[in-house]
N, C-alpha and C positions, 0 to 999 in steps of 0.2 A: 541668604542672596547676598549677590557680589553687585559691588557699587564701584561701577568707574568715574575716576574725579580727574577732571582736567584743570590743573592748579597752573596760571599762568602769573608767575612772579616779575621781577624786572630782570632777569638775567637767563631766564628760559621756561619751559614746560616742562613740566613733572606728570604724566597719568599715571594714577595708583590704583590700583583694586585692593576695596577694603570691605572685609566681611565681619558682619557682627561677632564682636567677641572673639574674635580674632586678631582686628586690626588691620594694617597695612600688609598684603601677601603680595602682591606682586607692583614692580614699580620700574618705570622707563622714564627717563629725562635726557632733552636734548636743548643745549644753550642755544639761544637766540639774543646778542648781547645788544643793547642799544649803543647809540655813536652819540657825540658830542663836537659838530662840525664848528660850532662855534660856542667862546664861554657863556652858558646861559640856558644853551639846548642841548636839547633832550628828545631824539626821535628814535624808531625802529623800523624796521621792515615789515609791514604786514601782511607782506605775500607769504614771506620766510617763517613768521608765525604760524600762520595757518597750516604750512607745509609741513613744521614741526608738531602741531598739534592733531594732524591726522597720523602722522608717523608712531609718534611715543602711543598715541589710541589702540592703533592696530596691533601694536608689538603688545603692549599689555593685554591687551583682549585676546592672543593669542595665548599670553605664556597662564593665561587664567580657564581658558577654554570656554569664553564668552562670559558677558556679564548682564543684569540686569534691567539696568537703570544708568543714568550717567547723572553728575553733579558738577557744575562749574565753580572754579575759586578763581578772582582775579586782581590783578593790580588794578586800582579804581583810578577814574579819571583822566587814565592814559586813551587817547582819542584815535580815532580811524574814522575816514571818509570814503566809501566806496562806489560803483557805479550799481545800480541795482538790475540791470540785464546781465552784464559780464560778470560782476563780482569782483571787479578788479581795484586795488585801493588807486586813488586819484593823487596822493600825495603820501611823503610819509606818515608811519605812526606819529603822534605827537606823545611824550612821555610825561606823566604827570608830575614831573620836577622841571620840565621846559618850561620858560621865563618869557619866551618870544612874545609874550602877548600883555608885558608889565604894562605896555604904554596904553592897549584898548581899555583896560582894565582901570586906568586911572583917568580917560576920557570918561567912560561909563559912572566913575566916582562923580565926577562933575557933575553929571545929570542925575544923582540921587540915586546910582545903583550901585549896591558895592559888590564887587566880585574879587575872589582872589585868582593870581593866575595860576593856581595847581587845579582849581573846576575846568572841568571838560569846554562849557560856554564858549568861552572865548575863543579853544584850539577848534573847537567844528566853527565856529565864526571863521576863522582866519583859513583854515582849509578851503571853506566854500568859497571864499573871496578869491582864493588863490584858483580854484578849477572850476568855478561857477560863477565869475562874476555876477550875471545877469541872473541868476538862480531859476534859470530854465531847464537845466538838466534833473534827470530822475536819479538823483542821487539817497545814498543811506548812510547817517550819522550817526557812533555811537562809542560806548567804549568797549573795551576787549573783551568784557563777558556778551556782547552782542556781536560782534566780530565772531567767539569760539560757538557762540550759539547758531548763527549764521553758518558757520564753517562746517557744523555737524551735521547741520540739517539740509545741506546744499542748498542753500538759499530758502530752505522752507519758512523760516521765522526769522523776524527781527524783531527783536525783545530786549530788554534788562528788565532787572530788578527793583525792588525798593530799596535794597541798598546801595544800590549803585547810583540810581537815578539820581538819589539825594547831592551827590558830589557833582551833578552836572551844573549847579548852579542856575535851572531854569523852570524850577518849580516854586510853585505857591509854597508858602511859611506850612502848611499842614501836609505839605508831599502829595495832594489828592489829583494836581493838576499843572499843565505846565503855564507858565505865566504871559502871557499874553504882552505886557509891555517891554519884558526884557527878550522876548522871543523878536518882537518889533526892534528895539534898540540893536539888535543884532545882526537883524534881517534873517534870521535860520527859521524856512519854512517848515511848520509843525510837520510836513509828510515827510520830512527825511527824518524823523526823530521816530524813535523804537517805541512799541506798544511795553507798558509796563506790567510786568506780571508780579504774582506773589513769589519771594524767594524759595519758599517751599509749596510742590505743585507740579504736577507735567505741566508740560509748556509746548512740546511737540516728539517728533521723533529723530533720535539723532539717525537720519536714512543713511549718512554717509560712512557708518561703523556695521561692523559685522551684525546681523539679527536685528537692527534697525531699534535700537533698546531705547527706552522715553527720557528726555533731558526733562530731571524733576526737581531740580534745586539749582538757585545760582546766588552767591554768595560774594561778596566782596572782601577783598583777602582778610580786612582785619573783623570783620563780623563772623567770615567763617573762624576766624582764630579764637574770636570770641568763644564761639559754640563749639568749637571743636575742643577748649581746654573747658569744659562742661558749665561755662559760665551763663547762667539761666534766670538766676536770684539777683534782685536789686541788691546792690552793695558788692557784688562777685565783678571783680575784676583781673585785665591781663595786661601786659605788655609784650609786643611781638618786638623784637632786638634785630632789624634784618638791617637794610644801607639806611634807612631811618628808624626809629623809635615810637611807636603808638602806641597809647595806653587807652583801653576802653573799659568804660564803667556802665554795668546794667543800673536802671532807673525803673520805679513803678511807672513812671507816665513821663510825658516832654517835658523836655526842662521848659522853663518859663522864659529863658529867653530867645530869640527868634534867631539872632546866628550867632552870636559869644557873649561868652558870661565873661563877670568880670575877673575870671583866674585865666581866661583867655582860652578855655574848652569852646568846641561847639558839640550843638546836637547830633546824631546820626539815628538813623531808623538801623536798627539790630538785625531785625527779618521781617516781612511780612509773610502772614499765613491765614487764609480764609480772607482776605479784604482787611485784615486787621494789621496794623502796626504795633512791635515793640520798639523802645524807645533807648536811648543810653546818650553817652554823652562820649566825646575824644580829646585827647591830646595829643598834641605831637613834638616829637624832636624832630627837626629836618634831616640831622646827619647822626647816625649812630654807629652803624657797620663801616660805613664810610670812612672814620676816621682811622680805623684799623687798616681798611683798604691803603689809605694813606699811607700807613706807617711801615706797611708793606711793599706797593707799588712805585711810591713815590720817592718816599727817603728810604728805603731799600734796608730797613734795619730788625726788620723782621722778617723770616723764610715763608710764613703762611700766618692766617689769621690764626691758626692753634698755637701758635709760636709764642704769639703773644703771652699766654698766659705764665710759660716755662720764662721768659727773660723777667717777665716783670715779679714772678715769686723770687728772683734772684737777690731781691731788697726786701726788709721788714717792711719801709713804707718810703715815700717820695723824696724826702729829705727836703720839703718845702716845696717841692715845683708840683706848678697846679695845670690845669689845662683846659681850656672852654672849646669844648666840641662844638665851634658854630662857623664851620668851612661852608654852610648853604643859609649860613644868618641861624638866628633862634627865633624855633616857632612859640608855643605856648610858654611862659605866658604872656610875652611880652611882644611876640610877632613882630621881630626886629629883622627885617633884611637888610637893613647896614651893618650887623654885628660880624666878626670876623673872628675865626680861631684864633685862641690866643695861648702861646706857651709863657707861664710867668717863673720866676723865682728861681731860675737858672743861679749855677754858681760853676767854679770849677770843679767840684766834685761828682757834678750833678752828670749820671753817665747812660747808657742805653735801657738799662732796667727802669731807673728812677722816670724817666720819659715815659716808656712805654706802658708802667703802673698808672702815673699820671694822665696817661689817655683813657683808662680805662676805668679810673675812678672818676674823671671828668664826666664821661658818659652816665655814670651812676649817678652822680650829684645830679646831672639832666633829669635823670629819671626821677629823682625824689621833688626835684621839680613839678613834675608832671601829677605824681600822686598828689601834692599839696593844692595844685589847682584842679584835681577833679572833685576833692574831696570839698574845696570852697564852693565850687558852680553846681554839684549833685547834693549837698546838702548831707550827705553818708561817709559813715567812717568805712576806709577800706581795710579790713583787719588783715589780710594775706595778701601778697600777689602772685599771680600763676605766671610764668613767664616761657614763650617760644622763640624761633629764631634762633639764625648762626648762633648769637653770643651766648646763648641760654646754656652752650657746653664749655663755657670757660669759667674755670672753678673761682679764678681772680676774679673775674666781673660778677659774677653771682653772689660772692661772700660781700664786694663792695656794695653790691645793689642791695644787700640785707641790712648792711650797717648804714649805708647813706638813709634809706626810707625807716629803718626803725623796725621793721616788719618783717615775718618770715616770709621766704622766698620759695614758691612750689615750682620744681622745673617740669616742664611736660614731659613726657614719657617719648612722645614724636617730635621731633624738632621742627616739623613744618604742620605746625596743627591747623593750617588752613585748609589741609586734605580730606583731615578729620571732619572738618567743619564742614564741607563740601558734601561728604559722606552722607555725615547727617543729616544735611537740608534734603538731600534727595530720597534717605532712608526713611526721614519722618511721612513723607507724601505719599509711600507707598508701604508703611507701617511694619518697617523692619525694626524701627523704635516706635512705642507707642505718644510717649509725652516729654514734658520737660524731665520728669522724676526719673524715667530712662537715660536720658541723655545725663543727668546729674550724676546718675550710679555711678558711671563708667570714668568717670575721673579718679585716678589713681597715679599721681606725682612720682617719677622715678628717683626726685631727691625732695628734702624739705631744708634749706639751707636757713638757720635761724642768725640774729644778727650778734656780732660778739665783739664788737667796737661801734663807735659812732665817729660823725665826720663835723666838723664844725661848721653848722650851717649859716650863719651870720658871715663867717668871712668867704664862705661861699658866694653868697648875694656880693659882698664886695667886690668879689673875682670876676663875675660874671659882668658887672660895669665896666672895667679895662677892655673887655671885647666889644660892648655896645655904641651903636653909632660910629663905628670905625668909617663907614660910607655915610654922611649924615643924609644926605639926598635920598639916597634908599633905604635909611630909617626913618624918615617921613612919610613914606608909603603906607596907607592902610588900607585894607579893604574889608 
């Protein structure tokens, strides 16, 4: 069986053909970069994204000589609103990191509705207010998975799955229905919203592709990565290090807390199948690889992300230099939007290697914060960590991660495990893999990195306080 996976990330679209037992056999990619017209704004061209989806999908299918099913994996909460008849977006796509609706979130908080600007809800309302203030037009609203499914089906289906809809901020606590009070507060007509479907199961034909294969699986990127790394049992966890860093932990049942635990994690649906929901929790680092991009693009002290390993390896330690990777604030556990990046402990002897190493170690220390928070809120010990994403290819960083967390780190053989998870979702629907045991049996890390040292976590906690509340008015925001 050949499964085409459309994997949409923050920087573009990957179309990969996955075969059971062989993994990714063909892959095509096209860049679709977001823009930031003003500080705090992150938007993208949804029409360009749709064109890229179709282009790479056709190329990958041509390479493979046809496919049997389609899976979708996507960045969550990024939002698009489009005209139902023409299929044209009515405004820019708003990226999940976009903060233009912060004021709206604060207004809702005053009404007793807690809503983070990362969620899709206020983004949908904002786009509707711009394009349809009277709410008289026939529009569709959804996240990237909805837009991709609409594009692949030629407008035949308007859906989202159980993992993506949980990030809308528009559902009841048990995720079984739309929340009428929240819809009313934001003036979002239920008719613009997608039908919620299982993550695993056929939902329509990809009629825009040769052979019209069934769309049989949809997963948000982090849940796709979790499944793609074989995490199917309670206590199994992974961290994906992309522009941000996301830890996801499998649980036996839904966490007891409604929105956020004492450790700053929040409940997630890891997948939906047969009408049932699997649960987990998620801890978030708002900026991970973004910090390495800052070294490369803004400071110019490394030539590439991979170069950060070579530069950092030129010194045995940071010489006391510490870095807090809070360029976009701090997520789990404190959720301090007013925190900012901090480079501390500099001396006349601090050079490029020490600074680069400090950045990599700071990201590793923040990852250890996520692990501790997940164990607190999940009530489970995380014995090993599975990792994917661009930074998983950096030996200096992965060793720092093992040392900071004090546990073995298993490196994914597929750096973009989201693609594999998207294939597992579609493949489970069609019988290419029978069950969780089959998925678990596929996991074979390319490397296991054991701790060889440790970090002073008490000193790190003190270091974090130097970066917190840099903009107190933003730190006071609570969602």
